[in-house]
C-alpha positions as CSV (number, residue, x, y, z in Angstrom):
1,M,121.3,97.4,90.4
2,A,118.8,98.5,93.0
3,G,120.1,99.6,96.4
4,A,119.9,97.5,99.6
5,D,116.6,96.4,100.9
6,F,115.4,96.4,104.5
7,S,117.3,94.5,107.2
8,R,115.0,92.5,109.4
9,Q,115.0,91.8,113.1
10,E,112.7,89.9,115.5
11,L,111.9,92.1,118.5
12,G,109.5,89.8,120.2
13,P,106.6,87.4,119.6
14,G,105.1,88.3,116.3
15,V,106.9,91.6,116.1
16,E,109.2,92.3,113.2
17,F,111.4,95.4,112.7
18,F,112.6,96.4,109.2
19,V,115.1,99.2,108.8
20,R,116.8,100.8,105.8
21,A,119.0,103.9,105.8
22,D,119.0,106.2,102.8
23,P,120.8,109.6,103.3
24,R,119.1,111.0,100.2
25,F,115.9,111.6,102.3
26,K,115.8,114.4,104.9
27,T,113.1,112.6,107.0
28,I,112.6,109.5,109.0
29,R,109.6,107.5,107.9
30,V,107.9,105.0,110.3
31,D,105.2,102.6,108.9
32,L,103.5,100.2,111.3
33,F,101.2,97.3,110.1
34,L,98.9,95.0,112.0
35,A,97.4,92.3,109.9
36,A,94.1,90.6,110.5
37,P,92.1,88.1,108.3
38,L,89.4,89.7,106.2
39,R,86.1,88.6,107.6
40,P,82.5,89.8,107.0
41,R,81.3,92.4,109.6
42,A,84.7,92.4,111.3
43,H,86.1,94.3,108.2
44,T,83.6,97.1,109.0
45,R,84.6,97.3,112.6
46,L,88.3,97.5,111.7
47,A,87.5,100.2,109.2
48,L,85.9,102.3,111.9
49,I,88.7,101.6,114.3
50,G,91.2,103.0,111.9
51,R,89.3,106.2,111.6
52,L,88.8,106.5,115.3
53,L,92.5,106.1,116.0
54,E,93.1,109.3,114.0
55,R,90.9,111.3,116.3
56,G,93.2,111.4,119.3
57,T,94.6,109.7,122.4
58,R,93.8,110.0,126.1
59,R,96.5,112.7,126.4
60,L,95.5,114.4,123.1
61,P,91.7,113.7,123.1
62,D,90.7,115.9,120.2
63,L,92.0,117.0,116.8
64,R,93.0,120.5,118.0
65,R,95.4,119.1,120.6
66,L,96.5,116.2,118.3
67,N,97.4,118.6,115.5
68,G,99.0,121.0,117.9
69,F,101.3,118.2,119.0
70,L,102.2,117.3,115.4
71,D,103.0,121.0,114.8
72,E,105.4,120.8,117.8
73,L,107.2,118.0,115.9
74,F,107.9,120.5,113.1
75,G,104.9,119.5,111.0
76,A,105.2,115.7,111.3
77,N,102.9,113.8,109.0
78,F,100.6,111.3,110.7
79,A,97.9,109.1,109.2
80,V,96.0,105.9,109.8
81,E,94.7,103.8,107.0
82,V,92.9,100.5,106.7
83,E,93.8,98.6,103.6
84,A,93.2,95.2,102.1
85,L,95.9,93.0,100.6
86,G,94.8,89.6,99.4
87,H,92.9,87.9,102.3
88,H,94.3,90.3,104.8
89,Q,93.0,93.5,106.3
90,L,95.7,95.9,107.5
91,L,95.7,98.6,110.1
92,H,98.5,100.9,108.9
93,L,99.9,103.8,111.0
94,G,102.3,106.1,109.2
95,L,104.5,108.9,110.7
96,E,107.2,111.0,109.1
97,V,109.4,113.4,111.0
98,V,112.4,115.6,110.0
99,A,115.8,113.8,110.4
100,P,118.1,115.1,113.2
101,P,120.8,116.5,110.9
102,Y,118.3,119.1,109.6
103,L,117.3,120.3,113.1
104,P,120.6,120.7,114.9
105,G,120.2,121.3,118.6
106,R,116.6,120.2,118.7
107,E,115.1,117.2,120.6
108,D,115.0,113.8,118.9
109,L,111.8,113.9,117.1
110,L,111.9,110.2,116.3
111,A,111.7,109.3,120.0
112,S,108.7,111.6,120.5
113,G,107.1,110.2,117.3
114,V,107.5,106.5,118.1
115,S,106.2,107.1,121.7
116,F,103.2,108.9,120.1
117,L,102.5,105.9,117.9
118,G,102.5,103.6,120.9
119,E,100.1,106.0,122.6
120,V,97.7,106.0,119.6
121,L,97.6,102.2,119.7
122,A,97.6,101.5,123.4
123,D,95.7,104.5,124.8
124,P,93.3,106.0,122.2
125,A,90.7,108.6,123.1
126,A,88.0,106.7,125.1
127,E,85.2,107.0,127.6
128,D,83.3,104.5,129.7
129,G,85.4,101.6,128.5
130,G,84.9,102.3,124.8
131,F,85.8,104.7,122.0
132,R,84.1,108.1,122.4
133,R,80.5,108.0,121.4
134,D,80.6,111.4,119.6
135,H,83.7,110.3,117.6
136,L,82.0,107.0,116.6
137,R,78.8,108.8,115.5
138,Q,80.8,111.2,113.4
139,E,83.0,108.5,111.8
140,K,80.1,106.3,111.0
141,K,78.6,109.2,109.1
142,A,81.8,110.1,107.4
143,L,82.6,106.5,106.4
144,A,79.1,106.0,104.9
145,A,79.5,109.1,102.8
146,H,83.0,108.0,101.6
147,I,81.7,104.6,100.6
148,H,78.8,106.2,98.8
149,S,81.2,108.5,96.9
150,L,83.2,105.6,95.6
151,A,80.5,104.8,93.0
152,N,81.4,108.1,91.3
153,D,84.6,106.5,90.0
154,K,83.1,104.2,87.4
155,S,86.2,102.3,86.5
156,A,86.8,101.5,90.2
157,Y,83.1,100.6,90.5
158,A,83.3,98.2,87.6
159,H,86.4,96.5,89.0
160,R,84.7,96.1,92.4
161,R,81.6,94.6,90.8
162,C,83.7,92.1,88.8
163,L,85.7,91.1,91.9
164,E,82.5,90.6,93.9
165,A,80.9,88.5,91.1
166,M,84.1,86.5,90.6
167,C,84.9,85.7,94.2
168,G,81.6,85.6,95.9
169,A,82.0,84.7,99.6
170,D,85.8,84.5,99.3
171,P,87.4,87.0,101.8
172,C,89.4,88.8,99.0
173,A,86.0,90.2,97.7
174,L,85.5,92.2,100.9
175,P,86.4,95.9,100.7
176,A,88.8,97.3,103.3
177,H,86.3,100.2,104.0
178,G,83.6,97.9,105.2
179,D,79.8,98.1,104.7
180,P,77.4,100.6,106.3
181,A,74.8,97.9,106.6
182,D,77.0,96.5,109.5
183,F,76.9,99.8,111.5
184,R,73.8,98.9,113.5
185,G,74.9,97.4,116.8
186,I,78.5,98.6,116.6
187,D,79.2,100.6,119.7
188,G,82.4,102.1,121.2
189,R,82.9,99.3,123.8
190,R,82.7,96.6,121.1
191,L,85.2,98.4,118.9
192,L,87.7,99.1,121.7
193,A,87.6,95.4,122.7
194,D,88.2,94.4,119.1
195,H,91.1,96.8,118.9
196,Q,92.7,95.4,122.0
197,G,92.2,91.9,120.7
198,L,94.0,93.0,117.5
199,L,96.9,94.5,119.4
200,A,97.3,91.2,121.4
201,T,97.1,88.7,118.5
202,A,97.9,90.4,115.1
203,P,101.4,90.1,113.6
204,L,103.0,93.5,113.8
205,A,105.6,94.7,111.3
206,L,107.3,98.1,111.7
207,F,109.4,99.7,108.9
208,M,111.8,102.5,109.4
209,S,113.4,104.3,106.5
210,G,115.3,107.5,105.6
211,Q,117.8,108.6,108.2
212,P,117.1,106.5,111.4
213,T,119.0,107.7,114.5
214,P,121.3,105.4,116.6
215,G,119.2,103.5,119.0
216,A,116.2,103.2,116.7
217,E,115.8,99.5,117.6
218,A,115.5,100.3,121.3
219,L,112.9,102.9,120.6
220,V,110.8,100.5,118.5
221,G,111.3,97.7,121.1
222,G,109.7,100.0,123.7
223,L,106.7,100.8,121.5
224,V,104.9,97.5,122.2
225,R,103.7,98.0,125.8
226,W,100.9,95.6,125.9
227,P,100.6,91.8,126.4
228,R,101.0,89.8,123.2
229,R,99.7,86.3,122.2
230,P,100.2,86.5,118.4
231,A,98.4,84.2,116.1
232,Q,99.9,83.0,112.8
233,V,98.5,84.5,109.6
234,P,99.0,81.8,107.0
235,P,100.1,82.9,103.5
236,A,97.2,82.9,101.1
237,D,96.9,79.9,98.9
238,P,95.6,81.0,95.5
239,A,93.3,78.0,95.0
240,L,92.0,77.5,91.5
241,P,88.3,76.6,91.4
242,P,86.7,75.7,88.1
243,P,86.3,78.9,85.9
244,R,82.7,80.2,85.8
245,D,83.0,81.8,82.3
246,Q,80.2,84.1,83.2
247,E,79.2,87.4,81.5
248,L,77.5,90.1,83.6
249,F,76.1,93.4,82.3
250,E,74.9,96.5,84.2
251,A,73.4,99.7,82.9
252,H,74.6,103.0,84.5
253,E,74.8,106.7,83.9
254,V,78.1,106.6,82.1
255,S,79.2,108.1,78.8
256,Q,81.7,105.3,78.1
257,G,81.5,101.6,78.6
258,R,83.8,100.0,81.2
259,L,84.8,96.4,80.6
260,V,86.5,94.3,83.2
261,L,87.6,90.7,82.6
262,G,88.7,88.7,85.6
263,Y,91.1,85.8,85.3
264,R,92.3,83.2,87.8
265,T,96.0,82.4,87.7
266,G,96.5,79.8,90.5
267,I,100.0,81.2,90.8
268,G,101.0,82.8,94.1
269,M,104.1,84.9,94.8
270,G,105.9,81.9,96.2
271,D,105.3,79.8,93.1
272,P,108.4,79.1,91.0
273,L,106.3,80.2,88.0
274,Y,105.5,83.6,89.5
275,P,108.3,85.5,87.6
276,A,106.9,84.0,84.4
277,L,103.4,85.3,85.4
278,L,104.9,88.8,85.9
279,L,106.4,88.7,82.4
280,F,103.1,87.3,80.9
281,N,101.2,90.2,82.5
282,A,103.7,92.7,81.1
283,L,103.5,91.2,77.6
284,F,99.7,90.9,77.7
285,G,98.7,94.3,78.9
286,G,101.0,95.6,81.6
287,D,102.5,98.6,79.7
288,A,102.4,100.7,76.6
289,Q,104.4,98.1,74.6
290,S,102.0,95.2,75.5
291,L,100.0,93.2,73.0
292,L,96.6,94.6,74.2
293,F,97.8,98.2,73.9
294,R,99.4,97.8,70.5
295,Q,96.9,95.5,68.9
296,V,93.5,96.4,70.5
297,R,93.9,100.1,71.1
298,E,96.5,101.2,68.5
299,A,96.1,98.9,65.6
300,A,92.4,98.1,65.8
301,G,91.3,101.3,67.5
302,L,88.7,99.4,69.5
303,C,89.1,101.1,72.9
304,Y,90.0,104.4,74.6
305,H,92.3,102.7,77.1
306,I,93.2,99.1,78.0
307,G,95.6,97.5,80.5
308,T,96.1,94.6,83.0
309,H,97.1,94.3,86.6
310,L,97.8,91.4,89.0
311,E,96.4,90.7,92.4
312,P,99.2,88.3,93.4
313,L,98.0,87.5,96.9
314,C,94.7,86.3,95.5
315,G,96.0,84.7,92.3
316,L,93.9,87.0,90.1
317,L,94.5,89.1,87.0
318,F,92.3,91.7,85.5
319,V,91.9,93.3,82.1
320,E,90.3,96.7,82.2
321,A,89.2,98.8,79.2
322,G,87.2,101.8,78.3
323,I,85.1,101.1,75.1
324,D,82.1,102.0,73.1
325,P,79.3,99.4,73.7
326,D,79.1,98.5,70.0
327,A,82.7,97.3,70.2
328,Y,82.1,94.9,73.1
329,G,82.2,91.7,71.1
330,A,85.1,92.7,69.0
331,V,87.2,93.8,72.1
332,C,86.5,90.5,73.9
333,A,87.5,88.5,70.9
334,Q,90.7,90.5,70.4
335,I,91.6,90.1,74.1
336,E,91.2,86.4,73.8
337,A,93.2,86.3,70.6
338,Q,96.2,88.1,72.2
339,H,95.9,85.7,75.2
340,E,95.9,82.7,72.8
341,A,99.0,84.1,71.1
342,L,100.9,84.2,74.4
343,R,99.7,80.6,75.2
344,Q,101.1,79.5,71.9
345,G,104.4,81.3,72.5
346,E,103.7,83.7,69.5
347,F,105.6,86.7,70.6
348,A,109.0,88.1,69.7
349,E,112.1,87.5,71.9
350,A,112.8,91.2,71.6
351,D,109.4,91.9,73.3
352,L,110.2,89.4,76.1
353,S,113.6,91.1,76.7
354,A,112.0,94.5,76.7
355,S,109.3,93.4,79.3
356,R,112.0,91.8,81.4
357,L,114.1,95.0,81.4
358,L,111.0,97.1,82.2
359,L,110.3,95.0,85.3
360,Q,113.9,95.1,86.4
361,R,114.0,98.8,86.1
362,H,110.9,99.0,88.1
363,L,112.6,97.1,90.9
364,E,115.5,99.7,90.8
365,T,113.2,102.7,90.9
366,L,111.7,101.5,94.2
367,D,114.7,103.2,95.7
368,D,113.1,106.5,94.9
369,S,109.9,105.8,96.7
370,P,110.1,104.6,100.3
371,E,106.4,103.9,100.4
372,A,106.6,101.7,97.3
373,L,109.6,99.8,98.6
374,I,107.8,99.2,101.9
375,R,104.8,97.9,100.2
376,F,106.9,95.6,98.0
377,C,108.6,94.1,101.0
378,Y,105.5,93.8,103.2
379,Q,103.5,92.2,100.4
380,Q,106.3,89.5,100.3
381,R,106.0,89.0,104.1
382,L,102.3,88.4,103.7
383,A,103.1,85.8,101.1
384,G,105.6,84.1,103.4
385,L,108.7,85.4,101.4
386,D,111.7,87.5,102.3
387,L,113.6,87.9,99.0
388,P,115.9,90.8,98.2
389,R,115.3,92.6,94.9
390,S,118.5,91.1,93.5
391,Q,117.0,87.6,93.7
392,W,113.8,88.8,91.9
393,R,116.0,90.3,89.1
394,E,117.8,86.9,88.8
395,R,114.5,85.1,88.7
396,L,113.3,87.3,85.9
397,D,116.6,86.6,84.0
398,E,115.9,82.9,84.1
399,V,112.4,83.1,82.5
400,D,112.3,82.0,78.9
401,A,109.5,82.0,76.3
402,A,108.4,78.5,77.2
403,A,107.9,79.5,80.8
404,V,105.8,82.5,79.8
405,A,103.6,80.3,77.6
406,M,103.2,77.9,80.5
407,A,102.0,80.7,82.8
408,A,99.7,82.0,80.0
409,A,98.1,78.5,79.8
410,L,97.3,78.5,83.5
411,V,95.6,81.9,83.3
412,R,91.8,81.2,82.8
413,R,89.1,83.8,82.3
414,D,86.4,83.6,84.9
415,T,84.2,86.6,84.7
416,S,83.4,89.4,82.2
417,F,81.7,92.5,83.7
418,F,80.5,95.3,81.4
419,L,79.2,98.6,82.7
420,Y,77.3,100.2,79.8
421,P,75.5,103.5,79.2
422,A,71.9,103.3,80.3
423,Q,70.9,106.2,78.0
424,G,72.2,104.6,74.8
425,A,70.5,102.1,72.4
426,W,73.0,99.3,73.0
427,R,71.7,96.3,75.1
428,P,73.4,93.0,75.9
């Protein structure tokens, strides 16, 4: 069975500390998350804030001095990312330092590292009451270039277009990286004020893993050096509006068609039926033994690749496939046929057992990836849960064929998006 999960402590209003010791790793990893609701325009400002926080602090106001400090911590890894999970936008600071047993006689790098994280948050590089103007100008340009480059990944582009068409004004359709159209009017003072508001109100979760030193709790407790008035971030409710059953087509300079089908599940992580949804996804298209892979790709030879994935905090499921345009109708029909088979309970008990074992083994392998385990635990927190992996294993054991069929019946297709080659003869 999988190893122990994180132990959790409340360190103050809206501040949670999660710690897990694993002597196999020679480092100490610190991951700090601040969660804000995804909102139009605000999501662009937070995306810029994340990039600016990587540029330095008042004490280390440029990249040369910042990187020099990290080198003094024996090559500590530091990064700031802005991510989206469900209806939440996350400011994620990560730091990894060498554990004390591997640097005998040296100073405690963890203490210096945690103090540095507090400095990044509370005292970033600034001027005239705002983020530095030269930094902001550069990061606007870099972020716009990054967003433009995302269109080069055609599979990711097709998924994004399907999500936007499917969810419309729903916050989960907003990208974590923001929108360059919002840049006008964003200045350093506005961004710093937004950042200070986030520090005061956003729930803060700090994870520490690897080989934490004694007194880690006190170090973390001293990190938050600013006034707090935290707001509650309610768990997302995956409401189930009527399915649109819409088909959308877009021509692009691609050599291979990209098909994305978006489904609404109405089943959140806290729903008793969620373990059955996990197994439905695994049987449907979640691995190389799934119905879609075996029947649509291998037996019928209708696609280059095909698979499914869940967005559990939004109650969404997606099928993605690479296909020849001429196979569009046949692939859609085959996908629906395999979905219908699962709705009718037409699958072997051996396949259900194999999918269950696969998911349980995945829970165990989280031990080998601190980052994956942290994301698993934090996603639960955003969903209002705090279950150890042992309970997830037990819940999967309790799922029978009837429960999988029930979950399959709740999954309803909403949007079909097909990105097809503009230079070919095929047209919708």
